[in-house]
C-alpha positions as CSV (number, residue, x, y, z in Angstrom):
1,M,-28.8,8.2,36.0
2,T,-25.4,6.6,35.4
3,E,-26.9,3.6,33.7
4,I,-28.9,5.9,31.3
5,A,-25.7,7.8,30.3
6,T,-23.8,4.6,29.8
7,T,-26.6,3.3,27.5
8,I,-26.6,6.5,25.5
9,V,-22.8,6.3,25.0
10,Q,-23.0,2.6,24.0
11,H,-25.7,3.2,21.4
12,T,-23.9,6.2,19.9
13,P,-22.6,5.2,16.4
14,A,-18.8,4.8,16.3
15,A,-18.5,6.8,13.1
16,T,-20.3,9.7,14.6
17,R,-18.5,9.5,17.9
18,D,-14.9,9.3,16.4
19,R,-15.4,11.8,13.5
20,P,-13.5,15.1,14.2
21,P,-15.1,18.4,13.3
22,A,-14.8,19.3,9.6
23,N,-13.1,22.6,10.4
24,L,-10.2,20.9,12.3
25,V,-8.9,18.3,9.8
26,G,-8.8,17.8,6.0
27,P,-7.9,20.1,3.2
28,V,-10.2,22.9,4.2
29,A,-8.7,23.0,7.7
30,W,-5.2,23.0,6.3
31,L,-5.9,25.9,3.9
32,R,-7.5,27.8,6.7
33,Q,-4.6,27.2,9.1
34,N,-1.7,27.7,6.7
35,L,-2.9,30.1,4.0
36,F,-5.9,32.1,5.4
37,S,-5.3,32.2,9.1
38,S,-5.4,36.1,9.2
39,W,-6.1,38.9,6.9
40,I,-2.3,39.4,6.3
41,S,-1.9,35.8,5.4
42,T,-4.9,35.9,3.2
43,A,-3.6,39.0,1.4
44,F,-0.2,37.4,0.8
45,T,-1.8,34.1,-0.4
46,L,-4.0,35.9,-2.9
47,L,-1.1,38.1,-4.1
48,L,1.3,35.2,-4.5
49,G,-1.4,33.0,-6.1
50,Y,-2.1,35.7,-8.7
51,A,1.7,36.1,-9.4
52,V,2.1,32.3,-9.8
53,L,-0.9,32.0,-12.1
54,R,0.3,34.9,-14.2
55,L,3.7,33.4,-14.6
56,A,2.3,29.9,-15.2
57,F,-0.1,31.1,-18.0
58,G,2.7,33.2,-19.5
59,L,5.1,30.2,-19.5
60,I,2.4,27.9,-21.0
61,N,1.7,30.4,-23.8
62,W,5.4,30.9,-24.6
63,A,6.4,27.3,-24.4
64,F,3.4,25.6,-25.9
65,L,0.5,27.6,-27.2
66,D,2.4,30.3,-29.2
67,A,5.5,28.1,-29.9
68,V,6.9,27.2,-33.3
69,W,7.7,23.5,-33.5
70,S,9.0,23.2,-37.0
71,V,10.1,25.3,-39.9
72,P,10.6,24.6,-43.6
73,Y,14.0,24.1,-45.1
74,L,15.4,25.9,-48.1
75,S,16.9,24.2,-51.1
76,N,20.4,24.6,-49.7
77,G,19.5,22.6,-46.6
78,K,19.3,25.5,-44.3
79,A,16.3,26.1,-42.1
80,D,14.1,29.1,-42.7
81,P,13.5,30.8,-39.4
82,T,10.9,33.3,-40.7
83,A,8.0,31.6,-38.8
84,C,10.0,31.9,-35.5
85,R,10.7,35.6,-36.1
86,A,7.0,36.3,-36.6
87,A,5.8,34.2,-33.6
88,S,5.7,35.5,-30.0
89,G,6.4,32.1,-28.4
90,A,9.4,29.7,-28.2
91,C,11.1,28.5,-31.3
92,W,11.6,24.8,-30.6
93,A,12.5,24.3,-34.2
94,A,16.0,25.5,-33.3
95,V,16.3,22.6,-30.9
96,A,14.9,20.2,-33.5
97,D,17.5,21.5,-35.9
98,K,20.5,21.5,-33.5
99,W,19.8,18.7,-31.1
100,R,22.4,16.4,-32.5
101,L,25.1,19.1,-32.3
102,T,24.1,19.9,-28.8
103,L,24.1,16.3,-27.6
104,F,27.2,15.0,-29.5
105,G,29.3,18.0,-30.3
106,R,31.8,17.7,-33.2
107,Y,31.6,13.9,-33.3
108,P,31.3,12.8,-36.9
109,Y,27.6,13.1,-38.0
110,Q,27.4,9.7,-39.6
111,D,28.8,7.9,-36.5
112,Q,26.7,9.7,-33.9
113,W,24.9,6.5,-33.2
114,R,28.0,5.4,-31.3
115,P,27.8,8.1,-28.6
116,A,24.1,7.7,-28.5
117,I,24.6,4.0,-27.5
118,C,27.2,5.2,-25.0
119,V,24.7,7.5,-23.3
120,A,22.2,4.6,-23.1
121,L,25.0,2.4,-21.6
122,F,25.7,5.0,-19.0
123,I,22.1,5.3,-18.0
124,G,21.7,1.5,-17.9
125,L,24.8,1.3,-15.7
126,Y,23.4,3.8,-13.3
127,I,20.1,1.9,-13.1
128,V,21.8,-1.4,-12.4
129,S,24.1,0.1,-9.8
130,G,21.1,1.6,-8.0
131,L,19.3,-1.7,-7.5
132,R,20.3,-3.2,-4.2
133,R,20.0,-6.8,-5.4
134,F,23.0,-6.1,-7.7
135,W,25.2,-4.9,-4.9
136,R,27.7,-7.8,-5.3
137,K,31.3,-8.1,-6.3
138,E,30.1,-9.0,-9.8
139,L,29.0,-5.4,-10.2
140,L,32.6,-4.3,-10.4
141,Y,33.1,-6.5,-13.5
142,V,29.9,-5.0,-15.0
143,W,31.4,-1.6,-14.5
144,I,34.7,-2.5,-16.1
145,G,33.1,-4.2,-19.1
146,T,30.6,-1.4,-19.7
147,L,33.2,1.4,-19.5
148,A,35.5,-0.6,-21.8
149,L,32.7,-1.0,-24.3
150,I,31.9,2.8,-24.0
151,F,35.5,3.8,-24.8
152,L,35.6,1.2,-27.6
153,L,32.6,2.8,-29.2
154,M,33.8,6.3,-28.7
155,W,37.4,5.7,-30.0
156,G,36.7,3.1,-32.6
157,G,39.6,1.9,-34.8
158,V,38.6,-1.8,-34.3
159,L,35.9,-4.1,-35.5
160,G,35.3,-2.0,-38.5
161,L,34.6,1.2,-36.5
162,K,36.1,4.4,-37.8
163,Y,38.7,5.9,-35.5
164,V,37.5,9.1,-33.9
165,P,40.2,11.2,-32.0
166,Q,39.4,12.4,-28.6
167,D,39.5,16.0,-29.7
168,E,36.3,15.4,-31.7
169,W,34.3,14.0,-28.8
170,G,31.8,16.3,-27.2
171,G,28.3,16.9,-25.8
172,L,26.5,14.7,-23.3
173,P,28.9,11.7,-23.5
174,I,31.8,14.0,-22.3
175,T,29.7,15.2,-19.4
176,L,28.8,11.7,-18.4
177,I,32.4,10.5,-18.7
178,L,33.6,13.3,-16.5
179,A,30.9,12.8,-13.9
180,T,31.0,9.0,-13.8
181,F,34.8,8.7,-13.6
182,G,34.9,11.7,-11.2
183,L,32.5,10.1,-8.7
184,A,33.8,6.5,-9.2
185,C,37.4,7.5,-8.5
186,A,36.8,10.3,-6.0
187,F,34.6,8.3,-3.6
188,P,37.2,5.6,-2.6
189,L,39.8,8.4,-2.4
190,A,37.5,10.4,-0.1
191,V,36.9,7.4,2.2
192,L,40.6,6.8,2.6
193,V,41.2,10.5,3.2
194,A,38.4,10.6,5.8
195,L,39.9,7.6,7.6
196,G,43.3,9.1,7.4
197,R,42.1,12.3,9.1
198,R,41.0,10.2,12.0
199,A,44.1,8.1,12.2
200,T,45.5,9.4,15.5
201,G,48.2,6.8,15.6
202,L,49.6,7.9,12.2
203,P,50.4,11.6,12.6
204,A,52.1,11.9,9.2
205,V,49.2,10.4,7.4
206,K,46.8,12.6,9.3
207,M,48.8,15.7,8.5
208,L,48.9,14.8,4.7
209,C,45.2,14.2,4.6
210,V,44.4,17.5,6.4
211,L,46.8,19.4,4.1
212,Y,45.2,17.8,1.0
213,V,41.6,18.6,2.1
214,E,42.3,22.2,3.2
215,L,44.4,23.0,0.1
216,I,41.9,21.6,-2.4
217,R,38.9,23.2,-0.6
218,G,40.6,26.5,-0.5
219,V,41.0,26.7,-4.3
220,P,38.1,27.0,-6.8
221,L,37.6,24.3,-9.3
222,V,38.3,26.8,-12.1
223,A,41.9,27.2,-10.8
224,L,42.4,23.5,-10.6
225,L,41.3,23.1,-14.1
226,F,43.6,25.8,-15.3
227,M,46.5,24.2,-13.4
228,A,45.8,20.8,-14.9
229,S,45.5,22.2,-18.4
230,V,48.3,24.7,-18.4
231,M,50.8,24.0,-15.5
232,L,50.8,20.2,-15.3
233,P,52.4,19.7,-18.7
234,L,55.3,22.0,-17.5
235,F,56.2,19.4,-14.8
236,L,56.2,16.4,-17.1
237,P,59.3,15.0,-18.8
238,T,60.1,16.3,-22.2
239,G,58.0,14.4,-24.8
240,T,55.4,13.3,-22.3
241,N,51.9,14.5,-23.2
242,I,48.8,13.8,-21.2
243,D,45.4,14.2,-22.9
244,K,43.5,17.4,-22.0
245,L,40.4,15.4,-21.0
246,L,42.5,13.2,-18.7
247,R,44.1,16.2,-17.1
248,A,40.7,17.7,-16.5
249,Q,39.5,14.4,-15.1
250,I,42.3,14.3,-12.6
251,A,41.6,17.8,-11.4
252,I,37.9,17.0,-10.9
253,I,38.7,13.8,-9.0
254,L,41.0,15.6,-6.6
255,F,38.4,18.4,-6.1
256,V,35.4,16.2,-5.5
257,G,37.5,13.8,-3.3
258,A,38.3,16.6,-0.8
259,Y,34.6,17.6,-0.4
260,V,33.3,14.1,-0.2
261,A,36.0,13.3,2.4
262,E,34.6,15.9,4.7
263,V,31.1,14.5,4.3
264,V,32.3,11.0,5.1
265,R,34.3,12.2,8.1
266,G,31.1,13.9,9.4
267,G,29.4,10.5,9.3
268,L,32.2,8.8,11.0
269,Q,32.2,11.3,13.8
270,A,28.4,11.1,14.2
271,L,28.6,7.3,14.8
272,P,28.6,6.3,18.5
273,K,31.9,5.0,19.9
274,G,30.1,2.0,21.2
275,Q,30.0,0.5,17.7
276,A,33.8,0.5,17.4
277,E,34.2,-0.7,21.0
278,A,31.8,-3.6,20.3
279,A,33.8,-4.5,17.2
280,D,37.1,-4.4,19.2
281,A,35.5,-6.7,21.8
282,L,34.7,-9.2,19.1
283,G,38.4,-9.3,18.1
284,L,37.9,-7.8,14.6
285,T,40.9,-6.2,12.9
286,Y,40.9,-2.5,12.0
287,W,39.8,-3.1,8.4
288,Q,37.2,-5.7,9.3
289,K,35.7,-3.3,11.8
290,T,35.8,-0.3,9.4
291,M,34.5,-2.1,6.3
292,K,31.8,-4.2,7.9
293,I,30.6,-2.1,10.8
294,I,31.7,1.5,11.0
295,L,31.7,2.6,7.3
296,P,28.3,1.2,6.3
297,Q,26.6,2.9,9.2
298,A,28.5,6.2,8.7
299,L,27.6,6.3,5.0
300,R,23.9,5.7,5.8
301,L,23.9,8.7,8.0
302,V,25.3,11.0,5.4
303,I,23.3,10.0,2.3
304,P,21.6,13.5,1.9
305,P,24.8,15.5,2.0
306,L,26.6,13.0,-0.2
307,V,23.9,13.2,-2.9
308,N,23.9,17.0,-2.5
309,T,27.7,17.0,-3.2
310,F,27.2,14.6,-6.2
311,I,24.5,16.8,-7.7
312,G,26.6,19.9,-7.3
313,F,29.6,18.2,-8.9
314,F,27.5,16.9,-11.8
315,K,26.6,20.5,-12.6
316,D,30.2,21.7,-12.0
317,T,31.5,19.5,-14.8
318,S,30.2,22.3,-17.1
319,L,33.2,24.4,-15.9
320,V,35.5,22.4,-18.3
321,V,34.2,24.7,-21.0
322,I,36.8,27.3,-19.9
323,I,39.7,25.0,-21.0
324,G,38.0,24.2,-24.3
325,I,36.5,20.7,-23.6
326,F,33.3,20.2,-25.6
327,D,31.0,19.1,-22.9
328,L,27.2,19.5,-23.1
329,L,27.3,23.3,-22.4
330,L,30.0,24.1,-24.9
331,S,28.3,22.0,-27.6
332,G,25.1,23.9,-26.9
333,K,26.9,27.2,-27.2
334,T,28.4,26.1,-30.5
335,A,25.0,25.2,-31.8
336,M,23.8,28.7,-30.9
337,S,26.6,30.3,-32.9
338,D,24.7,29.4,-36.1
339,P,23.5,32.7,-37.5
340,T,20.2,31.1,-38.3
341,W,19.4,30.6,-34.7
342,Q,21.3,33.3,-32.9
343,G,18.1,34.8,-31.6
344,D,16.9,31.5,-30.1
345,A,19.4,30.8,-27.4
346,A,16.8,30.5,-24.7
347,E,15.3,27.5,-26.3
348,I,18.6,25.6,-26.5
349,Y,19.5,26.6,-23.0
350,A,16.1,25.3,-21.9
351,F,16.9,22.0,-23.7
352,M,20.2,21.7,-21.8
353,A,18.6,22.6,-18.5
354,V,16.0,19.8,-19.0
355,I,18.9,17.3,-19.4
356,Y,20.7,18.5,-16.4
357,F,17.5,18.6,-14.3
358,A,16.6,15.0,-15.4
359,F,19.9,13.6,-14.1
360,C,20.0,15.7,-10.9
361,Y,16.4,14.9,-10.1
362,A,17.0,11.2,-10.6
363,M,19.9,11.3,-8.1
364,S,17.8,13.2,-5.6
365,K,14.8,10.9,-6.0
366,Y,17.0,7.8,-5.7
367,S,18.7,9.1,-2.5
368,R,15.3,9.7,-0.9
369,N,14.1,6.2,-1.8
370,L,17.4,4.7,-0.6
371,E,17.3,6.6,2.7
372,A,13.7,5.4,3.3
373,Q,14.6,1.8,2.5
374,L,17.6,1.8,4.9
375,G,15.6,3.6,7.5
376,R,12.9,0.8,7.4
377,S,15.5,-1.9,7.7
378,R,17.1,-0.1,10.6
379,N,13.7,0.3,12.4
380,R,13.0,-3.4,12.0
């Protein structure tokens, strides 16, 4: 009897023997388990599905099917918004008419190719910096050269370029300048502050770092921007004047540095003490141990909160609008002040939202990829 059962098992096809029941795996099983497991779950699924479809169809109709993409222009060069007023959908013609003012602010119209090149240089710099094969000391020279070229293009005054004062800058280049310099300068400051808060042998340094972090984190960014714009000039010597954009940049660097310092400190505390003890056993100095062993591992542990802080900071750069700096948001609001398009603010806001989303999503996507790559290398 045992031999007969063994023969039956041996002659059973492998595909038939190993295939699980259809109601336990696959998309049908997932739907049944997660969305239709009970009558309450089924009711909520159907209700939410109906709401999502209703909103999706409404958005598609407003944004695409019933939208107005272009309008005629009058003899005086002004757009005729009659078609937009008669339509029930979005008026993307407002974006088509005001995209240059939204992106580049009050920068001279005939020279707006210069900030357009600057935006492309910023994006190229981000891409190069994100590739691990370029993580060498030469990357620092690339940053210095690219940023120097960006300011050369924005200011002009040389090589036949018309000089453009900084008060006429605006739009997306200002947002990228604030974000790039804010992150580039705040990150090393944050690392030093995080190390200083753990310096038990230097109580004065530790106290100053703690005071800096707690003071900056206890004050909103709006207050720091107002202090940098209004109060800082009062403490400067007579005749000394610091540009408003530079003052705002300093406030942003101090603000972001305090938050990033706490994230880095969390990574340092999460690292096992055995790493530092092993480095001490090898006879490494403090800075060799920190830069080659401790800090790389700590930063790898805090990639998600770091990127979350960076994304929040990139959006917070729009707060400079309250001190009159023409970033992307203020340029968009200026574009909406045109009486021709005063009823089409939603379309211009949507245009700016797409720009912010593109940069924030790129940071989020890159962080997930970087975390996965470092995780694979660690597992090996």
